[in-house]
N, CA, C and O atoms as a GROMACS GRO file, in nm:
protein
  480
    1MET      N    1  14.914   8.001   2.591
    1MET     CA    2  15.000   8.053   2.685
    1MET      C    3  14.877   8.087   2.737
    1MET      O    4  14.766   8.088   2.682
    2THR      N    5  14.926   8.126   2.910
    2THR     CA    6  14.843   8.171   2.981
    2THR      C    7  14.875   8.300   3.019
    2THR      O    8  14.986   8.353   3.019
    3LEU      N    9  14.750   8.355   3.057
    3LEU     CA   10  14.801   8.519   3.043
    3LEU      C   11  14.723   8.586   3.187
    3LEU      O   12  14.613   8.641   3.189
    4ARG      N   13  14.798   8.565   3.281
    4ARG     CA   14  14.714   8.630   3.378
    4ARG      C   15  14.746   8.786   3.472
    4ARG      O   16  14.713   8.825   3.584
    5LYS      N   17  14.835   8.854   3.344
    5LYS     CA   18  14.828   8.997   3.416
    5LYS      C   19  14.799   9.073   3.308
    5LYS      O   20  14.827   9.031   3.196
    6ALA      N   21  14.732   9.209   3.327
    6ALA     CA   22  14.658   9.304   3.230
    6ALA      C   23  14.783   9.339   3.179
    6ALA      O   24  14.892   9.304   3.225
    7THR      N   25  14.753   9.438   3.041
    7THR     CA   26  14.910   9.492   2.964
    7THR      C   27  14.899   9.628   3.028
    7THR      O   28  14.796   9.694   3.045
    8ILE      N   29  15.027   9.661   3.062
    8ILE     CA   30  15.083   9.811   3.135
    8ILE      C   31  15.059   9.909   3.012
    8ILE      O   32  15.113   9.867   2.909
    9CYS      N   33  14.999  10.014   2.999
    9CYS     CA   34  14.994  10.092   2.928
    9CYS      C   35  15.095  10.201   2.935
    9CYS      O   36  15.174  10.235   2.846
   10GLN      N   37  15.082  10.247   3.048
   10GLN     CA   38  15.134  10.376   3.136
   10GLN      C   39  15.205  10.365   3.297
   10GLN      O   40  15.121  10.355   3.386
   11GLN      N   41  15.322  10.365   3.333
   11GLN     CA   42  15.330  10.332   3.459
   11GLN      C   43  15.437  10.493   3.509
   11GLN      O   44  15.528  10.547   3.446
   12SER      N   45  15.393  10.519   3.606
   12SER     CA   46  15.450  10.621   3.699
   12SER      C   47  15.457  10.610   3.840
   12SER      O   48  15.369  10.606   3.925
   13VAL      N   49  15.660  10.606   3.850
   13VAL     CA   50  15.637  10.522   3.978
   13VAL      C   51  15.747  10.617   4.036
   13VAL      O   52  15.844  10.648   3.968
   14THR      N   53  15.728  10.661   4.163
   14THR     CA   54  15.838  10.736   4.284
   14THR      C   55  15.842  10.660   4.389
   14THR      O   56  15.786  10.551   4.378
   15GLU      N   57  15.885  10.683   4.476
   15GLU     CA   58  15.989  10.618   4.596
   15GLU      C   59  15.869  10.534   4.693
   15GLU      O   60  15.893  10.427   4.747
   16ASN      N   61  15.734  10.608   4.702
   16ASN     CA   62  15.619  10.518   4.783
   16ASN      C   63  15.530  10.517   4.691
   16ASN      O   64  15.427  10.498   4.756
   17GLU      N   65  15.497  10.526   4.574
   17GLU     CA   66  15.375  10.520   4.491
   17GLU      C   67  15.395  10.489   4.340
   17GLU      O   68  15.496  10.513   4.274
   18VAL      N   69  15.297  10.439   4.306
   18VAL     CA   70  15.294  10.367   4.137
   18VAL      C   71  15.153  10.393   4.091
   18VAL      O   72  15.052  10.367   4.157
   19ARG      N   73  15.155  10.439   3.984
   19ARG     CA   74  15.028  10.444   3.911
   19ARG      C   75  15.052  10.351   3.794
   19ARG      O   76  15.171  10.339   3.764
   20LEU      N   77  14.952  10.274   3.711
   20LEU     CA   78  14.960  10.222   3.620
   20LEU      C   79  14.824  10.185   3.564
   20LEU      O   80  14.725  10.138   3.620
   21SER      N   81  14.854  10.231   3.393
   21SER     CA   82  14.720  10.221   3.345
   21SER      C   83  14.749  10.099   3.238
   21SER      O   84  14.829  10.075   3.147
   22LEU      N   85  14.607  10.019   3.321
   22LEU     CA   86  14.605   9.858   3.302
   22LEU      C   87  14.536   9.848   3.192
   22LEU      O   88  14.433   9.902   3.232
   23LEU      N   89  14.507   9.807   3.046
   23LEU     CA   90  14.439   9.718   2.987
   23LEU      C   91  14.366   9.584   2.986
   23LEU      O   92  14.418   9.497   2.915
   24ILE      N   93  14.273   9.557   3.043
   24ILE     CA   94  14.215   9.454   3.077
   24ILE      C   95  14.241   9.410   2.951
   24ILE      O   96  14.214   9.485   2.858
   25ASP      N   97  14.308   9.262   2.921
   25ASP     CA   98  14.306   9.183   2.803
   25ASP      C   99  14.188   9.054   2.792
   25ASP      O  100  14.214   8.936   2.819
   26PRO      N  101  14.072   9.100   2.753
   26PRO     CA  102  13.963   8.990   2.763
   26PRO      C  103  14.026   8.818   2.770
   26PRO      O  104  13.966   8.733   2.835
   27GLU      N  105  14.104   8.798   2.722
   27GLU     CA  106  14.214   8.664   2.740
   27GLU      C  107  14.247   8.622   2.845
   27GLU      O  108  14.300   8.512   2.851
   28LEU      N  109  14.223   8.708   2.973
   28LEU     CA  110  14.304   8.644   3.069
   28LEU      C  111  14.248   8.512   3.118
   28LEU      O  112  14.139   8.466   3.083
   29THR      N  113  14.333   8.454   3.203
   29THR     CA  114  14.317   8.300   3.276
   29THR      C  115  14.157   8.343   3.347
   29THR      O  116  14.045   8.292   3.344
   30ASP      N  117  14.208   8.449   3.400
   30ASP     CA  118  14.094   8.480   3.522
   30ASP      C  119  13.988   8.497   3.494
   30ASP      O  120  13.912   8.509   3.590
   31PHE      N  121  13.938   8.504   3.382
   31PHE     CA  122  13.793   8.534   3.363
   31PHE      C  123  13.716   8.401   3.314
   31PHE      O  124  13.597   8.375   3.298
   32LYS      N  125  13.803   8.346   3.301
   32LYS     CA  126  13.738   8.139   3.269
   32LYS      C  127  13.695   8.142   3.379
   32LYS      O  128  13.750   8.166   3.487
   33GLY      N  129  13.548   8.106   3.343
   33GLY     CA  130  13.489   8.059   3.476
   33GLY      C  131  13.413   8.188   3.601
   33GLY      O  132  13.378   8.165   3.717
   34HIS      N  133  13.407   8.309   3.530
   34HIS     CA  134  13.376   8.395   3.601
   34HIS      C  135  13.348   8.490   3.523
   34HIS      O  136  13.440   8.549   3.465
   35PHE      N  137  13.226   8.525   3.506
   35PHE     CA  138  13.071   8.411   3.506
   35PHE      C  139  13.090   8.429   3.359
   35PHE      O  140  13.118   8.525   3.288
   36THR      N  141  13.057   8.257   3.333
   36THR     CA  142  13.006   8.254   3.186
   36THR      C  143  12.922   8.351   3.136
   36THR      O  144  12.833   8.385   3.214
   37GLY      N  145  12.925   8.411   3.017
   37GLY     CA  146  12.836   8.479   2.945
   37GLY      C  147  12.872   8.636   2.967
   37GLY      O  148  12.875   8.728   2.886
   38PHE      N  149  12.898   8.633   3.100
   38PHE     CA  150  12.906   8.813   3.190
   38PHE      C  151  13.049   8.821   3.263
   38PHE      O  152  13.060   8.876   3.372
   39PRO      N  153  13.171   8.757   3.189
   39PRO     CA  154  13.315   8.774   3.278
   39PRO      C  155  13.364   8.869   3.317
   39PRO      O  156  13.393   8.955   3.233
   40ILE      N  157  13.394   8.892   3.456
   40ILE     CA  158  13.439   9.003   3.546
   40ILE      C  159  13.568   8.967   3.635
   40ILE      O  160  13.587   8.864   3.701
   41LEU      N  161  13.651   9.081   3.620
   41LEU     CA  162  13.751   9.006   3.660
   41LEU      C  163  13.738   9.005   3.829
   41LEU      O  164  13.674   9.095   3.883
   42PRO      N  165  13.796   8.905   3.905
   42PRO     CA  166  13.750   8.865   4.070
   42PRO      C  167  13.837   8.977   4.144
   42PRO      O  168  13.935   9.048   4.124
   43GLY      N  169  13.773   8.959   4.207
   43GLY     CA  170  13.828   9.046   4.335
   43GLY      C  171  14.001   8.983   4.351
   43GLY      O  172  14.096   9.047   4.306
   44VAL      N  173  14.015   8.866   4.414
   44VAL     CA  174  14.089   8.780   4.462
   44VAL      C  175  14.240   8.866   4.319
   44VAL      O  176  14.346   8.920   4.349
   45THR      N  177  14.189   8.844   4.194
   45THR     CA  178  14.282   8.907   4.093
   45THR      C  179  14.336   9.008   4.087
   45THR      O  180  14.445   9.036   4.038
   46GLN      N  181  14.240   9.085   4.153
   46GLN     CA  182  14.312   9.228   4.185
   46GLN      C  183  14.331   9.254   4.309
   46GLN      O  184  14.377   9.367   4.321
   47LEU      N  185  14.313   9.179   4.445
   47LEU     CA  186  14.414   9.167   4.542
   47LEU      C  187  14.597   9.136   4.474
   47LEU      O  188  14.706   9.192   4.482
   48ASP      N  189  14.545   9.026   4.415
   48ASP     CA  190  14.680   8.941   4.368
   48ASP      C  191  14.816   9.050   4.286
   48ASP      O  192  14.939   9.054   4.294
   49TRP      N  193  14.704   9.131   4.206
   49TRP     CA  194  14.822   9.243   4.107
   49TRP      C  195  14.832   9.360   4.222
   49TRP      O  196  14.947   9.403   4.228
   50ALA      N  197  14.758   9.412   4.297
   50ALA     CA  198  14.830   9.471   4.371
   50ALA      C  199  14.931   9.440   4.445
   50ALA      O  200  15.020   9.524   4.460
   51ILE      N  201  14.941   9.275   4.525
   51ILE     CA  202  15.091   9.235   4.610
   51ILE      C  203  15.175   9.262   4.464
   51ILE      O  204  15.262   9.349   4.460
   52PHE      N  205  15.151   9.198   4.370
   52PHE     CA  206  15.207   9.146   4.252
   52PHE      C  207  15.312   9.296   4.215
   52PHE      O  208  15.431   9.309   4.241
   53TYR      N  209  15.236   9.380   4.160
   53TYR     CA  210  15.336   9.539   4.123
   53TYR      C  211  15.371   9.582   4.268
   53TYR      O  212  15.487   9.621   4.283
   54GLY      N  213  15.273   9.582   4.398
   54GLY     CA  214  15.338   9.651   4.520
   54GLY      C  215  15.510   9.600   4.522
   54GLY      O  216  15.593   9.691   4.512
   55GLN      N  217  15.556   9.465   4.534
   55GLN     CA  218  15.626   9.396   4.519
   55GLN      C  219  15.755   9.439   4.435
   55GLN      O  220  15.861   9.476   4.485
   56GLN      N  221  15.725   9.425   4.284
   56GLN     CA  222  15.787   9.465   4.200
   56GLN      C  223  15.823   9.592   4.177
   56GLN      O  224  15.929   9.604   4.117
   57PHE      N  225  15.752   9.717   4.214
   57PHE     CA  226  15.743   9.838   4.186
   57PHE      C  227  15.805   9.904   4.343
   57PHE      O  228  15.900   9.982   4.334
   58LEU      N  229  15.761   9.877   4.457
   58LEU     CA  230  15.817   9.927   4.541
   58LEU      C  231  15.874   9.857   4.672
   58LEU      O  232  15.895   9.915   4.778
   59ASN      N  233  15.894   9.725   4.647
   59ASN     CA  234  15.995   9.672   4.709
   59ASN      C  235  15.921   9.581   4.857
   59ASN      O  236  15.976   9.542   4.960
   60CYS      N  237  15.783   9.572   4.815
   60CYS     CA  238  15.712   9.571   4.974
   60CYS      C  239  15.744   9.419   5.022
   60CYS      O  240  15.777   9.338   4.935
   61PRO      N  241  15.738   9.387   5.128
   61PRO     CA  242  15.747   9.219   5.158
   61PRO      C  243  15.689   9.142   5.108
   61PRO      O  244  15.592   9.164   5.035
   62GLU      N  245  15.724   9.061   5.129
   62GLU     CA  246  15.639   8.878   5.058
   62GLU      C  247  15.492   8.837   5.108
   62GLU      O  248  15.390   8.785   5.062
   63ARG      N  249  15.546   8.898   5.248
   63ARG     CA  250  15.500   8.763   5.362
   63ARG      C  251  15.327   8.868   5.362
   63ARG      O  252  15.352   8.989   5.365
   64PHE      N  253  15.204   8.842   5.359
   64PHE     CA  254  15.086   8.838   5.364
   64PHE      C  255  15.009   8.848   5.511
   64PHE      O  256  14.987   8.738   5.560
   65LYS      N  257  14.982   8.917   5.558
   65LYS     CA  258  14.913   8.936   5.666
   65LYS      C  259  14.807   8.987   5.766
   65LYS      O  260  14.786   8.983   5.887
   66GLY      N  261  14.737   9.048   5.628
   66GLY     CA  262  14.598   9.055   5.612
   66GLY      C  263  14.534   9.121   5.549
   66GLY      O  264  14.577   9.164   5.441
   67MET      N  265  14.406   9.153   5.596
   67MET     CA  266  14.351   9.310   5.480
   67MET      C  267  14.260   9.375   5.597
   67MET      O  268  14.205   9.322   5.694
   68GLU      N  269  14.267   9.538   5.543
   68GLU     CA  270  14.135   9.619   5.615
   68GLU      C  271  14.057   9.694   5.503
   68GLU      O  272  14.105   9.728   5.395
   69VAL      N  273  13.993   9.704   5.524
   69VAL     CA  274  13.881   9.817   5.440
   69VAL      C  275  13.860   9.760   5.301
   69VAL      O  276  13.829   9.828   5.203
   70ILE      N  277  13.880   9.619   5.301
   70ILE     CA  278  13.803   9.590   5.096
   70ILE      C  279  13.725   9.666   5.057
   70ILE      O  280  13.628   9.688   5.129
   71LYS      N  281  13.735   9.721   4.953
   71LYS     CA  282  13.593   9.748   4.861
   71LYS      C  283  13.571   9.707   4.741
   71LYS      O  284  13.631   9.768   4.652
   72PHE      N  285  13.501   9.619   4.710
   72PHE     CA  286  13.475   9.618   4.543
   72PHE      C  287  13.345   9.674   4.489
   72PHE      O  288  13.240   9.608   4.485
   73GLN      N  289  13.359   9.798   4.448
   73GLN     CA  290  13.210   9.904   4.409
   73GLN      C  291  13.191   9.822   4.263
   73GLN      O  292  13.102   9.737   4.256
   74GLU      N  293  13.251   9.842   4.181
   74GLU     CA  294  13.177   9.828   4.063
   74GLU      C  295  13.301   9.726   3.977
   74GLU      O  296  13.421   9.719   4.006
   75ALA      N  297  13.238   9.661   3.878
   75ALA     CA  298  13.287   9.525   3.791
   75ALA      C  299  13.380   9.590   3.734
   75ALA      O  300  13.363   9.704   3.688
   76ILE      N  301  13.476   9.533   3.731
   76ILE     CA  302  13.602   9.507   3.631
   76ILE      C  303  13.534   9.458   3.503
   76ILE      O  304  13.478   9.350   3.524
   77LEU      N  305  13.520   9.507   3.363
   77LEU     CA  306  13.501   9.430   3.274
   77LEU      C  307  13.629   9.378   3.167
   77LEU      O  308  13.741   9.422   3.192
   78PRO      N  309  13.609   9.274   3.037
   78PRO     CA  310  13.715   9.254   2.981
   78PRO      C  311  13.707   9.426   2.867
   78PRO      O  312  13.616   9.499   2.826
   79ASN      N  313  13.878   9.424   2.853
   79ASN     CA  314  13.861   9.548   2.752
   79ASN      C  315  13.867   9.667   2.854
   79ASN      O  316  13.899   9.770   2.795
   80ASN      N  317  13.850   9.683   2.973
   80ASN     CA  318  13.871   9.836   3.060
   80ASN      C  319  13.984   9.874   3.068
   80ASN      O  320  14.081   9.798   3.068
   81ARG      N  321  13.992  10.012   3.077
   81ARG     CA  322  14.132  10.025   3.071
   81ARG      C  323  14.095  10.063   3.197
   81ARG      O  324  13.986  10.118   3.212
   82VAL      N  325  14.204  10.033   3.338
   82VAL     CA  326  14.197  10.142   3.454
   82VAL      C  327  14.285  10.146   3.489
   82VAL      O  328  14.378  10.098   3.426
   83GLU      N  329  14.309  10.222   3.641
   83GLU     CA  330  14.425  10.285   3.681
   83GLU      C  331  14.455  10.258   3.819
   83GLU      O  332  14.415  10.325   3.915
   84LEU      N  333  14.528  10.158   3.824
   84LEU     CA  334  14.604  10.088   3.997
   84LEU      C  335  14.730  10.198   4.037
   84LEU      O  336  14.836  10.228   3.981
   85THR      N  337  14.637  10.258   4.210
   85THR     CA  338  14.760  10.343   4.207
   85THR      C  339  14.782  10.297   4.352
   85THR      O  340  14.707  10.352   4.433
   86LEU      N  341  14.875  10.202   4.406
   86LEU     CA  342  14.966  10.151   4.514
   86LEU      C  343  15.021  10.258   4.587
   86LEU      O  344  15.084  10.346   4.526
   87THR      N  345  15.006  10.263   4.714
   87THR     CA  346  15.099  10.333   4.812
   87THR      C  347  15.142  10.266   4.899
   87THR      O  348  15.065  10.189   4.956
   88TRP      N  349  15.274  10.274   4.935
   88TRP     CA  350  15.346  10.209   5.009
   88TRP      C  351  15.333  10.234   5.142
   88TRP      O  352  15.260  10.333   5.128
   89ASP      N  353  15.347  10.221   5.281
   89ASP     CA  354  15.356  10.277   5.374
   89ASP      C  355  15.445  10.202   5.474
   89ASP      O  356  15.393  10.147   5.572
   90ALA      N  357  15.619  10.198   5.448
   90ALA     CA  358  15.671  10.095   5.521
   90ALA      C  359  15.693  10.066   5.660
   90ALA      O  360  15.727   9.957   5.707
   91GLU      N  361  15.666  10.196   5.735
   91GLU     CA  362  15.641  10.242   5.907
   91GLU      C  363  15.515  10.114   5.927
   91GLU      O  364  15.536  10.004   5.978
   92LYS      N  365  15.371  10.166   5.867
   92LYS     CA  366  15.268  10.063   5.884
   92LYS      C  367  15.271   9.948   5.826
   92LYS      O  368  15.171   9.877   5.840
   93GLY      N  369  15.383   9.899   5.748
   93GLY     CA  370  15.396   9.791   5.670
   93GLY      C  371  15.219   9.745   5.614
   93GLY      O  372  15.151   9.646   5.642
   94LYS      N  373  15.189   9.862   5.530
   94LYS     CA  374  15.047   9.880   5.480
   94LYS      C  375  15.005   9.910   5.334
   94LYS      O  376  14.965  10.025   5.318
   95LEU      N  377  15.006   9.820   5.209
   95LEU     CA  378  14.940   9.870   5.102
   95LEU      C  379  14.858   9.902   5.053
   95LEU      O  380  14.789   9.802   5.032
   96THR      N  381  14.791  10.025   4.997
   96THR     CA  382  14.690  10.061   5.002
   96THR      C  383  14.662  10.075   4.827
   96THR      O  384  14.725  10.142   4.745
   97PHE      N  385  14.561   9.997   4.810
   97PHE     CA  386  14.544  10.026   4.606
   97PHE      C  387  14.393  10.074   4.599
   97PHE      O  388  14.304  10.075   4.684
   98SER      N  389  14.398  10.108   4.481
   98SER     CA  390  14.287  10.172   4.432
   98SER      C  391  14.264  10.126   4.262
   98SER      O  392  14.360  10.104   4.188
   99TYR      N  393  14.146  10.119   4.225
   99TYR     CA  394  14.127  10.027   4.105
   99TYR      C  395  14.020  10.140   4.091
   99TYR      O  396  13.918  10.140   4.160
  100ILE      N  397  14.059  10.276   3.962
  100ILE     CA  398  13.954  10.308   3.911
  100ILE      C  399  13.960  10.336   3.772
  100ILE      O  400  14.059  10.312   3.703
  101SER      N  401  13.828  10.400   3.721
  101SER     CA  402  13.872  10.426   3.510
  101SER      C  403  13.756  10.541   3.530
  101SER      O  404  13.704  10.562   3.640
  102TYR      N  405  13.724  10.615   3.407
  102TYR     CA  406  13.662  10.725   3.382
  102TYR      C  407  13.585  10.679   3.254
  102TYR      O  408  13.627  10.620   3.155
  103CYS      N  409  13.466  10.722   3.284
  103CYS     CA  410  13.366  10.729   3.141
  103CYS      C  411  13.344  10.903   3.163
  103CYS      O  412  13.310  10.963   3.265
  104ASP      N  413  13.373  10.950   3.045
  104ASP     CA  414  13.385  11.109   3.019
  104ASP      C  415  13.488  11.167   3.115
  104ASP      O  416  13.611  11.168   3.103
  105ALA      N  417  13.410  11.217   3.216
  105ALA     CA  418  13.479  11.296   3.317
  105ALA      C  419  13.427  11.240   3.460
  105ALA      O  420  13.424  11.317   3.556
  106VAL      N  421  13.403  11.158   3.468
  106VAL     CA  422  13.338  11.072   3.528
  106VAL      C  423  13.430  10.940   3.597
  106VAL      O  424  13.451  10.836   3.536
  107VAL      N  425  13.486  10.972   3.750
  107VAL     CA  426  13.573  10.853   3.793
  107VAL      C  427  13.471  10.746   3.837
  107VAL      O  428  13.379  10.778   3.912
  108ILE      N  429  13.485  10.624   3.794
  108ILE     CA  430  13.444  10.514   3.837
  108ILE      C  431  13.528  10.455   3.936
  108ILE      O  432  13.643  10.428   3.902
  109LYS      N  433  13.481  10.426   4.079
  109LYS     CA  434  13.569  10.321   4.160
  109LYS      C  435  13.521  10.217   4.156
  109LYS      O  436  13.406  10.188   4.191
  110HIS      N  437  13.638  10.116   4.095
  110HIS     CA  438  13.620   9.998   4.089
  110HIS      C  439  13.651   9.927   4.239
  110HIS      O  440  13.562   9.860   4.292
  111SER      N  441  13.772   9.944   4.301
  111SER     CA  442  13.770   9.847   4.422
  111SER      C  443  13.906   9.950   4.493
  111SER      O  444  13.987  10.015   4.427
  112SER      N  445  13.897   9.939   4.656
  112SER     CA  446  14.037   9.995   4.761
  112SER      C  447  14.028   9.924   4.823
  112SER      O  448  13.946   9.833   4.824
  113GLY      N  449  14.140   9.956   4.920
  113GLY     CA  450  14.175   9.865   5.015
  113GLY      C  451  14.319   9.894   5.085
  113GLY      O  452  14.396   9.983   5.050
  114ARG      N  453  14.337   9.807   5.185
  114ARG     CA  454  14.474   9.812   5.253
  114ARG      C  455  14.546   9.667   5.267
  114ARG      O  456  14.503   9.603   5.364
  115ILE      N  457  14.617   9.621   5.215
  115ILE     CA  458  14.668   9.511   5.214
  115ILE      C  459  14.800   9.472   5.332
  115ILE      O  460  14.905   9.529   5.301
  116LYS      N  461  14.808   9.391   5.449
  116LYS     CA  462  14.918   9.430   5.547
  116LYS      C  463  14.999   9.368   5.489
  116LYS      O  464  14.949   9.277   5.422
  117LEU      N  465  15.137   9.378   5.484
  117LEU     CA  466  15.254   9.303   5.441
  117LEU      C  467  15.357   9.321   5.510
  117LEU      O  468  15.376   9.431   5.562
  118GLY      N  469  15.449   9.216   5.525
  118GLY     CA  470  15.568   9.203   5.646
  118GLY      C  471  15.680   9.130   5.624
  118GLY      O  472  15.669   9.041   5.540
  119ALA      N  473  15.767   9.142   5.668
  119ALA     CA  474  15.938   9.046   5.646
  119ALA      C  475  15.838   8.879   5.689
  119ALA      O  476  15.732   8.858   5.749
  120ILE      N  477  15.946   8.787   5.617
  120ILE     CA  478  15.887   8.677   5.657
  120ILE      C  479  15.990   8.610   5.770
  120ILE      O  480  15.960   8.504   5.825
   0.00000   0.00000   0.00000
């Protein structure tokens, strides 16, 4: 079996925003080769999930048109629990994403940015 998505533990969906609590399974296919002995979740996977869940929960368009202010700040490791927040601005055609986690009361920012999407 090929495992490509994290386990959704909780979800909260409104008209323009979704918050997903994700458990990062160590068996994810995307960890293979990235990197041997110290697996981290690839940035391209984080972008893929943002687009996928934006389309699934917020009905974002399928066509990728670019990215803005993408930042990868802290690695996401196997067995981490992270919160993915997605906000869709239909007027601007921009999906804003943010991956964070918590260590005690400290917020850890993993990655964030905006993805431009439009009609085909």
